[in-house]
C-alpha positions in Angstrom: 47.9 23.6 42.2 49.9 26.8 42.2 47.6 29.8 44.0 49.4 33.8 43.9 49.9 32.8 47.7 52.2 29.7 47.0 53.2 31.7 44.1 56.7 33.4 46.4 57.2 29.6 47.8 57.9 28.2 44.6 59.7 31.1 43.4 58.1 32.6 40.8 57.7 36.8 40.5 54.2 38.2 41.3 53.7 39.3 38.3 55.2 36.4 35.9 53.1 34.7 38.5 49.8 36.6 38.3 50.3 35.9 34.3 50.2 32.8 34.7 48.0 31.9 37.1 45.2 34.4 34.5 46.5 32.5 31.7 45.9 29.0 32.9 42.6 30.3 34.4 41.8 31.8 31.4 42.3 28.0 29.1 39.8 26.2 32.0 37.3 28.3 31.4 37.8 27.8 27.9 37.6 24.1 28.0 34.5 24.6 30.4 32.6 26.6 28.8 32.9 23.6 25.1 33.6 20.1 27.0 29.9 18.9 26.7 28.7 21.7 27.1 25.4 21.2 24.8 25.0 25.0 22.8 21.7 26.5 22.9 19.2 25.0 21.0 21.0 21.8 20.0 20.5 17.9 20.7 22.0 15.9 22.6 23.0 12.2 21.9 20.4 10.9 23.1 17.7 13.6 22.9 18.3 13.0 19.1 18.2 9.2 19.5 14.7 9.8 21.0 13.3 11.8 18.0 14.7 8.5 15.6 12.3 7.1 17.2 10.1 8.5 17.6 10.1 9.4 13.6 10.3 5.9 12.6 7.3 3.7 11.6 9.5 1.2 10.0 8.6 -2.4 11.9 11.9 -4.0 13.6 12.5 -7.3 12.0 14.1 -10.1 14.1 15.2 -13.3 13.5 15.1 -15.9 16.3 15.8 -19.2 15.1 14.9 -22.3 12.8 13.3 -25.9 13.7 14.0 -28.4 11.6 11.4 -31.6 10.2 11.8 -33.9 7.8 10.8 -32.5 5.1 11.6 -28.7 6.0 13.4 -26.0 7.7 11.4 -23.4 9.2 12.8 -20.1 10.2 11.1 -17.3 13.0 11.1 -14.1 13.1 9.3 -11.3 15.0 8.2 -8.4 13.6 8.0 -5.7 16.2 5.7 -3.0 15.7 4.4 0.5 17.3 0.6 -1.9 17.5 2.7 -5.6 19.1 4.6 -8.2 18.2 4.0 -10.5 15.1 5.3 -14.2 14.6 6.3 -15.6 11.0 7.6 -18.2 9.5 8.9 -19.0 6.4 9.8 -22.9 4.7 12.5 -23.9 2.8 12.6 -27.5 1.8 15.7 -29.5 2.7 15.9 -31.0 -0.5 17.4 -27.1 -1.9 20.1 -28.2 0.5 21.2 -30.7 -0.6 20.8 -29.8 -3.7 22.6 -26.7 -3.7 20.5 -24.5 -4.3 20.5 -22.4 -0.9 23.1 -23.1 2.4 22.7 -23.0 5.6 24.5 -20.0 6.0 22.5 -17.8 4.3 18.5 -19.1 4.7 18.3 -16.6 7.9 18.8 -14.0 4.9 16.6 -15.3 2.0 13.5 -15.8 4.1 14.4 -12.1 5.5 14.4 -10.9 2.5 11.4 -12.7 1.8 9.4 -11.3 4.9 11.0 -8.2 3.8 9.1 -7.9 0.8 5.6 -9.0 2.0 5.7 -6.8 5.1 6.2 -3.6 1.8 4.0 -5.0 -0.4 1.3 -5.3 2.1 2.1 -1.9 4.1 3.5 -4.0 7.4 0.4 -6.0 7.4 0.5 -9.3 5.6 -2.9 -11.5 6.3 -0.5 -14.5 6.2 2.2 -15.9 8.8 3.8 -18.6 6.8 5.1 -18.4 3.6 7.5 -20.8 1.8 10.5 -19.7 -0.2 10.1 -20.5 -3.7 12.5 -22.1 -6.3 12.9 -19.0 -8.0 13.9 -17.0 -5.1 16.6 -19.5 -4.2 17.9 -19.0 -7.1 17.5 -15.3 -8.2 19.9 -14.5 -4.2 22.7 -17.4 -5.4 22.5 -14.8 -8.7 22.6 -12.2 -6.5 25.5 -13.1 -3.8 26.9 -15.9 -6.0 31.7 -16.0 -5.4 32.9 -12.2 -7.0 34.9 -12.9 -9.9 38.4 -13.0 -9.7 39.7 -10.6 -11.7 42.5 -9.5 -10.3 45.1 -7.3 -12.4 48.1 -9.3 -10.5 47.1 -13.6 -11.7 48.4 -15.7 -12.9 49.1 -15.3 -17.0 47.6 -17.8 -19.8 50.8 -20.2 -20.2 51.7 -20.0 -24.2 51.6 -23.5 -26.1 55.1 -24.2 -27.0 
């Protein structure tokens, strides 16, 4: 770093050097004022996230895993709230997977939709903790998450009959 005392050693005249030092100090002051310091009344990122956590009363739904039985697959979810943790088990018949009504990779999402609906319907406190997914729920999920139509404007042209 160049200081005023070392200016002659670097071959810099004092008037030009003093202006350079003043400019450098000015830039350093501006950077220290804007870098990382919060303005008065402004909250840090950590303070904002803790306020958001305090304001949200929504339960936290977490997928735990599944267990295969001879007739059904049992999907386990834990629901965390301010007053504790509850465990919910949702069942899908194995026949639904064999008959292609449900895909294995979609099953946790199907169960999560049903659990969230039950939580919403009962003010986050359903009386039951075991639910069975119905055929109509599987069909409605499949319809809403089915394959997208290939409406590519650059698709193949239909062949003309000759």
